[in-house]
mmCIF entry with sequence, helices, sheets and N, C-alpha, C, O atoms, coordinates in Angstrom:
data_MODEL
# 
_entry.id   MODEL 
# 
_entity.id                         1 
_entity.type                       polymer 
_entity.pdbx_number_of_molecules   1 
# 
_entity_poly.entity_id                      1 
_entity_poly.type                           'polypeptide(L)' 
_entity_poly.nstd_linkage                   no 
_entity_poly.nstd_monomer                   no 
_entity_poly.pdbx_seq_one_letter_code       MTQLRIIVEKHPDGYVAYQLGLKGVIVGEGDNYEEALKDGKSAI 
_entity_poly.pdbx_seq_one_letter_code_can   MTQLRIIVEKHPDGYVAYQLGLKGVIVGEGDNYEEALKDGKSAI 
_entity_poly.pdbx_strand_id                 A 
# 
loop_
_entity_poly_seq.entity_id 
_entity_poly_seq.num 
_entity_poly_seq.mon_id 
_entity_poly_seq.hetero 
1 1  MET n 
1 2  THR n 
1 3  GLN n 
1 4  LEU n 
1 5  ARG n 
1 6  ILE n 
1 7  ILE n 
1 8  VAL n 
1 9  GLU n 
1 10 LYS n 
1 11 HIS n 
1 12 PRO n 
1 13 ASP n 
1 14 GLY n 
1 15 TYR n 
1 16 VAL n 
1 17 ALA n 
1 18 TYR n 
1 19 GLN n 
1 20 LEU n 
1 21 GLY n 
1 22 LEU n 
1 23 LYS n 
1 24 GLY n 
1 25 VAL n 
1 26 ILE n 
1 27 VAL n 
1 28 GLY n 
1 29 GLU n 
1 30 GLY n 
1 31 ASP n 
1 32 ASN n 
1 33 TYR n 
1 34 GLU n 
1 35 GLU n 
1 36 ALA n 
1 37 LEU n 
1 38 LYS n 
1 39 ASP n 
1 40 GLY n 
1 41 LYS n 
1 42 SER n 
1 43 ALA n 
1 44 ILE n 
# 
_struct_asym.id          A 
_struct_asym.entity_id   1 
# 
_struct_conf.conf_type_id            HELX_P 
_struct_conf.id                      HELX_P1 
_struct_conf.pdbx_PDB_helix_id       AA1 
_struct_conf.beg_label_comp_id       TYR 
_struct_conf.beg_label_asym_id       A 
_struct_conf.beg_label_seq_id        33 
_struct_conf.pdbx_beg_PDB_ins_code   ? 
_struct_conf.end_label_comp_id       ALA 
_struct_conf.end_label_asym_id       A 
_struct_conf.end_label_seq_id        43 
_struct_conf.pdbx_end_PDB_ins_code   ? 
_struct_conf.beg_auth_comp_id        TYR 
_struct_conf.beg_auth_asym_id        A 
_struct_conf.beg_auth_seq_id         33 
_struct_conf.end_auth_comp_id        ALA 
_struct_conf.end_auth_asym_id        A 
_struct_conf.end_auth_seq_id         43 
_struct_conf.pdbx_PDB_helix_class    1 
_struct_conf.details                 ? 
_struct_conf.pdbx_PDB_helix_length   11 
# 
_struct_conf_type.id          HELX_P 
_struct_conf_type.criteria    ? 
_struct_conf_type.reference   ? 
# 
_struct_sheet.id               AA1 
_struct_sheet.type             ? 
_struct_sheet.number_strands   3 
_struct_sheet.details          ? 
# 
loop_
_struct_sheet_order.sheet_id 
_struct_sheet_order.range_id_1 
_struct_sheet_order.range_id_2 
_struct_sheet_order.offset 
_struct_sheet_order.sense 
AA1 1 2 ? anti-parallel 
AA1 2 3 ? anti-parallel 
# 
loop_
_struct_sheet_range.sheet_id 
_struct_sheet_range.id 
_struct_sheet_range.beg_label_comp_id 
_struct_sheet_range.beg_label_asym_id 
_struct_sheet_range.beg_label_seq_id 
_struct_sheet_range.pdbx_beg_PDB_ins_code 
_struct_sheet_range.end_label_comp_id 
_struct_sheet_range.end_label_asym_id 
_struct_sheet_range.end_label_seq_id 
_struct_sheet_range.pdbx_end_PDB_ins_code 
_struct_sheet_range.beg_auth_comp_id 
_struct_sheet_range.beg_auth_asym_id 
_struct_sheet_range.beg_auth_seq_id 
_struct_sheet_range.end_auth_comp_id 
_struct_sheet_range.end_auth_asym_id 
_struct_sheet_range.end_auth_seq_id 
AA1 1 ARG A 5  ? HIS A 11 ? ARG A 5  HIS A 11 
AA1 2 GLY A 14 ? LEU A 20 ? GLY A 14 LEU A 20 
AA1 3 VAL A 27 ? GLY A 30 ? VAL A 27 GLY A 30 
# 
loop_
_atom_site.group_PDB 
_atom_site.id 
_atom_site.type_symbol 
_atom_site.label_atom_id 
_atom_site.label_alt_id 
_atom_site.label_comp_id 
_atom_site.label_asym_id 
_atom_site.label_entity_id 
_atom_site.label_seq_id 
_atom_site.pdbx_PDB_ins_code 
_atom_site.Cartn_x 
_atom_site.Cartn_y 
_atom_site.Cartn_z 
_atom_site.occupancy 
_atom_site.B_iso_or_equiv 
_atom_site.pdbx_formal_charge 
_atom_site.auth_seq_id 
_atom_site.auth_comp_id 
_atom_site.auth_asym_id 
_atom_site.auth_atom_id 
_atom_site.pdbx_PDB_model_num 
ATOM 1   N N  . MET A 1 1  ? 72.564 163.116 -108.332 1.00 0.00 ? 1  MET A N  1 
ATOM 2   C CA . MET A 1 1  ? 71.604 162.250 -108.984 1.00 0.00 ? 1  MET A CA 1 
ATOM 3   C C  . MET A 1 1  ? 70.717 161.668 -107.862 1.00 0.00 ? 1  MET A C  1 
ATOM 4   O O  . MET A 1 1  ? 71.215 161.249 -106.817 1.00 0.00 ? 1  MET A O  1 
ATOM 5   N N  . THR A 1 2  ? 69.418 161.653 -108.101 1.00 0.00 ? 2  THR A N  1 
ATOM 6   C CA . THR A 1 2  ? 68.437 161.123 -107.201 1.00 0.00 ? 2  THR A CA 1 
ATOM 7   C C  . THR A 1 2  ? 68.142 159.670 -107.551 1.00 0.00 ? 2  THR A C  1 
ATOM 8   O O  . THR A 1 2  ? 67.966 159.312 -108.716 1.00 0.00 ? 2  THR A O  1 
ATOM 9   N N  . GLN A 1 3  ? 68.091 158.820 -106.480 1.00 0.00 ? 3  GLN A N  1 
ATOM 10  C CA . GLN A 1 3  ? 67.720 157.450 -106.736 1.00 0.00 ? 3  GLN A CA 1 
ATOM 11  C C  . GLN A 1 3  ? 66.244 157.252 -106.487 1.00 0.00 ? 3  GLN A C  1 
ATOM 12  O O  . GLN A 1 3  ? 65.694 157.778 -105.520 1.00 0.00 ? 3  GLN A O  1 
ATOM 13  N N  . LEU A 1 4  ? 65.616 156.514 -107.337 1.00 0.00 ? 4  LEU A N  1 
ATOM 14  C CA . LEU A 1 4  ? 64.171 156.237 -107.262 1.00 0.00 ? 4  LEU A CA 1 
ATOM 15  C C  . LEU A 1 4  ? 63.964 154.759 -107.259 1.00 0.00 ? 4  LEU A C  1 
ATOM 16  O O  . LEU A 1 4  ? 64.722 154.002 -107.865 1.00 0.00 ? 4  LEU A O  1 
ATOM 17  N N  . ARG A 1 5  ? 62.935 154.357 -106.573 1.00 0.00 ? 5  ARG A N  1 
ATOM 18  C CA . ARG A 1 5  ? 62.615 152.923 -106.507 1.00 0.00 ? 5  ARG A CA 1 
ATOM 19  C C  . ARG A 1 5  ? 61.547 152.683 -107.625 1.00 0.00 ? 5  ARG A C  1 
ATOM 20  O O  . ARG A 1 5  ? 60.535 153.381 -107.691 1.00 0.00 ? 5  ARG A O  1 
ATOM 21  N N  . ILE A 1 6  ? 61.798 151.730 -108.449 1.00 0.00 ? 6  ILE A N  1 
ATOM 22  C CA . ILE A 1 6  ? 60.817 151.381 -109.553 1.00 0.00 ? 6  ILE A CA 1 
ATOM 23  C C  . ILE A 1 6  ? 60.269 149.970 -109.196 1.00 0.00 ? 6  ILE A C  1 
ATOM 24  O O  . ILE A 1 6  ? 61.005 149.004 -108.997 1.00 0.00 ? 6  ILE A O  1 
ATOM 25  N N  . ILE A 1 7  ? 58.900 149.936 -109.133 1.00 0.00 ? 7  ILE A N  1 
ATOM 26  C CA . ILE A 1 7  ? 58.215 148.714 -108.829 1.00 0.00 ? 7  ILE A CA 1 
ATOM 27  C C  . ILE A 1 7  ? 57.734 148.167 -110.233 1.00 0.00 ? 7  ILE A C  1 
ATOM 28  O O  . ILE A 1 7  ? 57.184 148.902 -111.054 1.00 0.00 ? 7  ILE A O  1 
ATOM 29  N N  . VAL A 1 8  ? 57.974 146.854 -110.445 1.00 0.00 ? 8  VAL A N  1 
ATOM 30  C CA . VAL A 1 8  ? 57.462 146.204 -111.611 1.00 0.00 ? 8  VAL A CA 1 
ATOM 31  C C  . VAL A 1 8  ? 56.478 145.081 -111.160 1.00 0.00 ? 8  VAL A C  1 
ATOM 32  O O  . VAL A 1 8  ? 56.828 144.218 -110.355 1.00 0.00 ? 8  VAL A O  1 
ATOM 33  N N  . GLU A 1 9  ? 55.298 145.124 -111.682 1.00 0.00 ? 9  GLU A N  1 
ATOM 34  C CA . GLU A 1 9  ? 54.222 144.167 -111.299 1.00 0.00 ? 9  GLU A CA 1 
ATOM 35  C C  . GLU A 1 9  ? 53.896 143.343 -112.571 1.00 0.00 ? 9  GLU A C  1 
ATOM 36  O O  . GLU A 1 9  ? 53.892 143.862 -113.687 1.00 0.00 ? 9  GLU A O  1 
ATOM 37  N N  . LYS A 1 10 ? 53.634 142.085 -112.357 1.00 0.00 ? 10 LYS A N  1 
ATOM 38  C CA . LYS A 1 10 ? 53.096 141.234 -113.408 1.00 0.00 ? 10 LYS A CA 1 
ATOM 39  C C  . LYS A 1 10 ? 51.625 141.221 -113.384 1.00 0.00 ? 10 LYS A C  1 
ATOM 40  O O  . LYS A 1 10 ? 51.018 141.059 -112.325 1.00 0.00 ? 10 LYS A O  1 
ATOM 41  N N  . HIS A 1 11 ? 50.998 141.393 -114.573 1.00 0.00 ? 11 HIS A N  1 
ATOM 42  C CA . HIS A 1 11 ? 49.571 141.392 -114.676 1.00 0.00 ? 11 HIS A CA 1 
ATOM 43  C C  . HIS A 1 11 ? 49.206 140.354 -115.807 1.00 0.00 ? 11 HIS A C  1 
ATOM 44  O O  . HIS A 1 11 ? 50.078 139.945 -116.574 1.00 0.00 ? 11 HIS A O  1 
ATOM 45  N N  . PRO A 1 12 ? 47.962 139.962 -115.886 1.00 0.00 ? 12 PRO A N  1 
ATOM 46  C CA . PRO A 1 12 ? 47.601 138.921 -116.840 1.00 0.00 ? 12 PRO A CA 1 
ATOM 47  C C  . PRO A 1 12 ? 47.945 139.351 -118.312 1.00 0.00 ? 12 PRO A C  1 
ATOM 48  O O  . PRO A 1 12 ? 48.224 138.498 -119.155 1.00 0.00 ? 12 PRO A O  1 
ATOM 49  N N  . ASP A 1 13 ? 47.921 140.641 -118.592 1.00 0.00 ? 13 ASP A N  1 
ATOM 50  C CA . ASP A 1 13 ? 48.203 141.073 -120.010 1.00 0.00 ? 13 ASP A CA 1 
ATOM 51  C C  . ASP A 1 13 ? 49.567 141.698 -120.195 1.00 0.00 ? 13 ASP A C  1 
ATOM 52  O O  . ASP A 1 13 ? 49.815 142.313 -121.232 1.00 0.00 ? 13 ASP A O  1 
ATOM 53  N N  . GLY A 1 14 ? 50.486 141.561 -119.203 1.00 0.00 ? 14 GLY A N  1 
ATOM 54  C CA . GLY A 1 14 ? 51.867 142.115 -119.374 1.00 0.00 ? 14 GLY A CA 1 
ATOM 55  C C  . GLY A 1 14 ? 52.388 142.593 -118.084 1.00 0.00 ? 14 GLY A C  1 
ATOM 56  O O  . GLY A 1 14 ? 51.910 142.173 -117.030 1.00 0.00 ? 14 GLY A O  1 
ATOM 57  N N  . TYR A 1 15 ? 53.352 143.457 -118.115 1.00 0.00 ? 15 TYR A N  1 
ATOM 58  C CA . TYR A 1 15 ? 54.065 143.973 -116.908 1.00 0.00 ? 15 TYR A CA 1 
ATOM 59  C C  . TYR A 1 15 ? 53.806 145.506 -116.853 1.00 0.00 ? 15 TYR A C  1 
ATOM 60  O O  . TYR A 1 15 ? 53.648 146.141 -117.896 1.00 0.00 ? 15 TYR A O  1 
ATOM 61  N N  . VAL A 1 16 ? 53.765 146.058 -115.708 1.00 0.00 ? 16 VAL A N  1 
ATOM 62  C CA . VAL A 1 16 ? 53.630 147.487 -115.415 1.00 0.00 ? 16 VAL A CA 1 
ATOM 63  C C  . VAL A 1 16 ? 54.706 147.886 -114.448 1.00 0.00 ? 16 VAL A C  1 
ATOM 64  O O  . VAL A 1 16 ? 54.943 147.200 -113.454 1.00 0.00 ? 16 VAL A O  1 
ATOM 65  N N  . ALA A 1 17 ? 55.393 149.047 -114.743 1.00 0.00 ? 17 ALA A N  1 
ATOM 66  C CA . ALA A 1 17 ? 56.426 149.619 -113.891 1.00 0.00 ? 17 ALA A CA 1 
ATOM 67  C C  . ALA A 1 17 ? 55.978 150.966 -113.521 1.00 0.00 ? 17 ALA A C  1 
ATOM 68  O O  . ALA A 1 17 ? 55.497 151.734 -114.354 1.00 0.00 ? 17 ALA A O  1 
ATOM 69  N N  . TYR A 1 18 ? 56.143 151.286 -112.183 1.00 0.00 ? 18 TYR A N  1 
ATOM 70  C CA . TYR A 1 18 ? 55.863 152.688 -111.714 1.00 0.00 ? 18 TYR A CA 1 
ATOM 71  C C  . TYR A 1 18 ? 56.931 153.050 -110.662 1.00 0.00 ? 18 TYR A C  1 
ATOM 72  O O  . TYR A 1 18 ? 57.586 152.199 -110.061 1.00 0.00 ? 18 TYR A O  1 
ATOM 73  N N  . GLN A 1 19 ? 57.052 154.363 -110.489 1.00 0.00 ? 19 GLN A N  1 
ATOM 74  C CA . GLN A 1 19 ? 58.113 154.850 -109.628 1.00 0.00 ? 19 GLN A CA 1 
ATOM 75  C C  . GLN A 1 19 ? 57.523 155.378 -108.329 1.00 0.00 ? 19 GLN A C  1 
ATOM 76  O O  . GLN A 1 19 ? 56.427 155.938 -108.311 1.00 0.00 ? 19 GLN A O  1 
ATOM 77  N N  . LEU A 1 20 ? 58.247 155.195 -107.269 1.00 0.00 ? 20 LEU A N  1 
ATOM 78  C CA . LEU A 1 20 ? 57.907 155.718 -105.984 1.00 0.00 ? 20 LEU A CA 1 
ATOM 79  C C  . LEU A 1 20 ? 58.681 156.983 -105.750 1.00 0.00 ? 20 LEU A C  1 
ATOM 80  O O  . LEU A 1 20 ? 59.839 157.072 -106.158 1.00 0.00 ? 20 LEU A O  1 
ATOM 81  N N  . GLY A 1 21 ? 58.075 157.993 -105.092 1.00 0.00 ? 21 GLY A N  1 
ATOM 82  C CA . GLY A 1 21 ? 58.761 159.225 -104.746 1.00 0.00 ? 21 GLY A CA 1 
ATOM 83  C C  . GLY A 1 21 ? 58.700 160.325 -105.754 1.00 0.00 ? 21 GLY A C  1 
ATOM 84  O O  . GLY A 1 21 ? 59.418 161.316 -105.624 1.00 0.00 ? 21 GLY A O  1 
ATOM 85  N N  . LEU A 1 22 ? 57.860 160.190 -106.768 1.00 0.00 ? 22 LEU A N  1 
ATOM 86  C CA . LEU A 1 22 ? 57.720 161.300 -107.726 1.00 0.00 ? 22 LEU A CA 1 
ATOM 87  C C  . LEU A 1 22 ? 56.276 161.773 -107.702 1.00 0.00 ? 22 LEU A C  1 
ATOM 88  O O  . LEU A 1 22 ? 55.361 160.967 -107.532 1.00 0.00 ? 22 LEU A O  1 
ATOM 89  N N  . LYS A 1 23 ? 56.072 163.026 -107.864 1.00 0.00 ? 23 LYS A N  1 
ATOM 90  C CA . LYS A 1 23 ? 54.703 163.581 -107.917 1.00 0.00 ? 23 LYS A CA 1 
ATOM 91  C C  . LYS A 1 23 ? 54.087 163.244 -109.268 1.00 0.00 ? 23 LYS A C  1 
ATOM 92  O O  . LYS A 1 23 ? 54.776 163.267 -110.288 1.00 0.00 ? 23 LYS A O  1 
ATOM 93  N N  . GLY A 1 24 ? 52.864 162.950 -109.282 1.00 0.00 ? 24 GLY A N  1 
ATOM 94  C CA . GLY A 1 24 ? 52.134 162.583 -110.578 1.00 0.00 ? 24 GLY A CA 1 
ATOM 95  C C  . GLY A 1 24 ? 52.224 161.034 -110.763 1.00 0.00 ? 24 GLY A C  1 
ATOM 96  O O  . GLY A 1 24 ? 52.724 160.261 -109.946 1.00 0.00 ? 24 GLY A O  1 
ATOM 97  N N  . VAL A 1 25 ? 51.691 160.717 -111.903 1.00 0.00 ? 25 VAL A N  1 
ATOM 98  C CA . VAL A 1 25 ? 51.639 159.271 -112.261 1.00 0.00 ? 25 VAL A CA 1 
ATOM 99  C C  . VAL A 1 25 ? 52.582 159.053 -113.472 1.00 0.00 ? 25 VAL A C  1 
ATOM 100 O O  . VAL A 1 25 ? 52.389 159.609 -114.553 1.00 0.00 ? 25 VAL A O  1 
ATOM 101 N N  . ILE A 1 26 ? 53.558 158.254 -113.239 1.00 0.00 ? 26 ILE A N  1 
ATOM 102 C CA . ILE A 1 26 ? 54.504 157.909 -114.379 1.00 0.00 ? 26 ILE A CA 1 
ATOM 103 C C  . ILE A 1 26 ? 54.530 156.431 -114.472 1.00 0.00 ? 26 ILE A C  1 
ATOM 104 O O  . ILE A 1 26 ? 54.951 155.771 -113.522 1.00 0.00 ? 26 ILE A O  1 
ATOM 105 N N  . VAL A 1 27 ? 54.094 155.856 -115.587 1.00 0.00 ? 27 VAL A N  1 
ATOM 106 C CA . VAL A 1 27 ? 54.004 154.413 -115.685 1.00 0.00 ? 27 VAL A CA 1 
ATOM 107 C C  . VAL A 1 27 ? 54.629 153.940 -116.969 1.00 0.00 ? 27 VAL A C  1 
ATOM 108 O O  . VAL A 1 27 ? 54.526 154.609 -117.996 1.00 0.00 ? 27 VAL A O  1 
ATOM 109 N N  . GLY A 1 28 ? 55.266 152.812 -116.926 1.00 0.00 ? 28 GLY A N  1 
ATOM 110 C CA . GLY A 1 28 ? 55.801 152.132 -118.088 1.00 0.00 ? 28 GLY A CA 1 
ATOM 111 C C  . GLY A 1 28 ? 55.161 150.723 -118.208 1.00 0.00 ? 28 GLY A C  1 
ATOM 112 O O  . GLY A 1 28 ? 54.699 150.156 -117.218 1.00 0.00 ? 28 GLY A O  1 
ATOM 113 N N  . GLU A 1 29 ? 55.146 150.178 -119.440 1.00 0.00 ? 29 GLU A N  1 
ATOM 114 C CA . GLU A 1 29 ? 54.585 148.900 -119.586 1.00 0.00 ? 29 GLU A CA 1 
ATOM 115 C C  . GLU A 1 29 ? 55.355 148.123 -120.605 1.00 0.00 ? 29 GLU A C  1 
ATOM 116 O O  . GLU A 1 29 ? 56.093 148.697 -121.405 1.00 0.00 ? 29 GLU A O  1 
ATOM 117 N N  . GLY A 1 30 ? 55.187 146.756 -120.588 1.00 0.00 ? 30 GLY A N  1 
ATOM 118 C CA . GLY A 1 30 ? 55.841 145.946 -121.570 1.00 0.00 ? 30 GLY A CA 1 
ATOM 119 C C  . GLY A 1 30 ? 55.348 144.523 -121.488 1.00 0.00 ? 30 GLY A C  1 
ATOM 120 O O  . GLY A 1 30 ? 54.625 144.135 -120.570 1.00 0.00 ? 30 GLY A O  1 
ATOM 121 N N  . ASP A 1 31 ? 55.763 143.755 -122.482 1.00 0.00 ? 31 ASP A N  1 
ATOM 122 C CA . ASP A 1 31 ? 55.439 142.275 -122.509 1.00 0.00 ? 31 ASP A CA 1 
ATOM 123 C C  . ASP A 1 31 ? 56.222 141.462 -121.527 1.00 0.00 ? 31 ASP A C  1 
ATOM 124 O O  . ASP A 1 31 ? 55.804 140.364 -121.159 1.00 0.00 ? 31 ASP A O  1 
ATOM 125 N N  . ASN A 1 32 ? 57.365 141.977 -121.085 1.00 0.00 ? 32 ASN A N  1 
ATOM 126 C CA . ASN A 1 32 ? 58.155 141.263 -120.124 1.00 0.00 ? 32 ASN A CA 1 
ATOM 127 C C  . ASN A 1 32 ? 58.774 142.287 -119.135 1.00 0.00 ? 32 ASN A C  1 
ATOM 128 O O  . ASN A 1 32 ? 58.653 143.502 -119.294 1.00 0.00 ? 32 ASN A O  1 
ATOM 129 N N  . TYR A 1 33 ? 59.438 141.721 -118.113 1.00 0.00 ? 33 TYR A N  1 
ATOM 130 C CA . TYR A 1 33 ? 59.996 142.590 -117.027 1.00 0.00 ? 33 TYR A CA 1 
ATOM 131 C C  . TYR A 1 33 ? 60.928 143.646 -117.575 1.00 0.00 ? 33 TYR A C  1 
ATOM 132 O O  . TYR A 1 33 ? 60.827 144.829 -117.250 1.00 0.00 ? 33 TYR A O  1 
ATOM 133 N N  . GLU A 1 34 ? 61.853 143.181 -118.429 1.00 0.00 ? 34 GLU A N  1 
ATOM 134 C CA . GLU A 1 34 ? 62.869 144.143 -118.935 1.00 0.00 ? 34 GLU A CA 1 
ATOM 135 C C  . GLU A 1 34 ? 62.259 145.239 -119.745 1.00 0.00 ? 34 GLU A C  1 
ATOM 136 O O  . GLU A 1 34 ? 62.673 146.388 -119.594 1.00 0.00 ? 34 GLU A O  1 
ATOM 137 N N  . GLU A 1 35 ? 61.287 144.964 -120.608 1.00 0.00 ? 35 GLU A N  1 
ATOM 138 C CA . GLU A 1 35 ? 60.619 145.999 -121.392 1.00 0.00 ? 35 GLU A CA 1 
ATOM 139 C C  . GLU A 1 35 ? 59.906 147.018 -120.509 1.00 0.00 ? 35 GLU A C  1 
ATOM 140 O O  . GLU A 1 35 ? 59.979 148.223 -120.751 1.00 0.00 ? 35 GLU A O  1 
ATOM 141 N N  . ALA A 1 36 ? 59.203 146.513 -119.462 1.00 0.00 ? 36 ALA A N  1 
ATOM 142 C CA . ALA A 1 36 ? 58.463 147.377 -118.565 1.00 0.00 ? 36 ALA A CA 1 
ATOM 143 C C  . ALA A 1 36 ? 59.502 148.282 -117.791 1.00 0.00 ? 36 ALA A C  1 
ATOM 144 O O  . ALA A 1 36 ? 59.280 149.484 -117.653 1.00 0.00 ? 36 ALA A O  1 
ATOM 145 N N  . LEU A 1 37 ? 60.559 147.724 -117.325 1.00 0.00 ? 37 LEU A N  1 
ATOM 146 C CA . LEU A 1 37 ? 61.539 148.502 -116.547 1.00 0.00 ? 37 LEU A CA 1 
ATOM 147 C C  . LEU A 1 37 ? 62.140 149.588 -117.449 1.00 0.00 ? 37 LEU A C  1 
ATOM 148 O O  . LEU A 1 37 ? 62.251 150.742 -117.034 1.00 0.00 ? 37 LEU A O  1 
ATOM 149 N N  . LYS A 1 38 ? 62.519 149.236 -118.654 1.00 0.00 ? 38 LYS A N  1 
ATOM 150 C CA . LYS A 1 38 ? 63.126 150.152 -119.644 1.00 0.00 ? 38 LYS A CA 1 
ATOM 151 C C  . LYS A 1 38 ? 62.132 151.302 -119.976 1.00 0.00 ? 38 LYS A C  1 
ATOM 152 O O  . LYS A 1 38 ? 62.528 152.464 -120.056 1.00 0.00 ? 38 LYS A O  1 
ATOM 153 N N  . ASP A 1 39 ? 60.844 150.956 -120.165 1.00 0.00 ? 39 ASP A N  1 
ATOM 154 C CA . ASP A 1 39 ? 59.842 151.932 -120.469 1.00 0.00 ? 39 ASP A CA 1 
ATOM 155 C C  . ASP A 1 39 ? 59.586 152.865 -119.258 1.00 0.00 ? 39 ASP A C  1 
ATOM 156 O O  . ASP A 1 39 ? 59.339 154.063 -119.399 1.00 0.00 ? 39 ASP A O  1 
ATOM 157 N N  . GLY A 1 40 ? 59.662 152.233 -118.046 1.00 0.00 ? 40 GLY A N  1 
ATOM 158 C CA . GLY A 1 40 ? 59.447 153.093 -116.876 1.00 0.00 ? 40 GLY A CA 1 
ATOM 159 C C  . GLY A 1 40 ? 60.620 154.070 -116.640 1.00 0.00 ? 40 GLY A C  1 
ATOM 160 O O  . GLY A 1 40 ? 60.416 155.204 -116.205 1.00 0.00 ? 40 GLY A O  1 
ATOM 161 N N  . LYS A 1 41 ? 61.804 153.626 -116.925 1.00 0.00 ? 41 LYS A N  1 
ATOM 162 C CA . LYS A 1 41 ? 62.996 154.491 -116.810 1.00 0.00 ? 41 LYS A CA 1 
ATOM 163 C C  . LYS A 1 41 ? 62.919 155.605 -117.856 1.00 0.00 ? 41 LYS A C  1 
ATOM 164 O O  . LYS A 1 41 ? 63.280 156.748 -117.576 1.00 0.00 ? 41 LYS A O  1 
ATOM 165 N N  . SER A 1 42 ? 62.443 155.267 -119.072 1.00 0.00 ? 42 SER A N  1 
ATOM 166 C CA . SER A 1 42 ? 62.276 156.229 -120.107 1.00 0.00 ? 42 SER A CA 1 
ATOM 167 C C  . SER A 1 42 ? 61.242 157.325 -119.774 1.00 0.00 ? 42 SER A C  1 
ATOM 168 O O  . SER A 1 42 ? 61.401 158.481 -120.166 1.00 0.00 ? 42 SER A O  1 
ATOM 169 N N  . ALA A 1 43 ? 60.200 156.942 -119.056 1.00 0.00 ? 43 ALA A N  1 
ATOM 170 C CA . ALA A 1 43 ? 59.178 157.880 -118.708 1.00 0.00 ? 43 ALA A CA 1 
ATOM 171 C C  . ALA A 1 43 ? 59.572 158.892 -117.689 1.00 0.00 ? 43 ALA A C  1 
ATOM 172 O O  . ALA A 1 43 ? 58.975 159.963 -117.580 1.00 0.00 ? 43 ALA A O  1 
ATOM 173 N N  . ILE A 1 44 ? 60.587 158.545 -116.940 1.00 0.00 ? 44 ILE A N  1 
ATOM 174 C CA . ILE A 1 44 ? 61.103 159.447 -115.942 1.00 0.00 ? 44 ILE A CA 1 
ATOM 175 C C  . ILE A 1 44 ? 61.728 160.582 -116.600 1.00 0.00 ? 44 ILE A C  1 
ATOM 176 O O  . ILE A 1 44 ? 62.237 161.480 -115.929 1.00 0.00 ? 44 ILE A O  1 
# 
């Protein structure tokens, strides 16, 4: 299993999560940290 680093950033309209180390753009979003992280993991 490969480990990936997921970055979660707070923006004025919610949170955005993206992964480092993958080709392409994979982004998750949510109203809070947990939702964005879950959506980012789901996108992988």
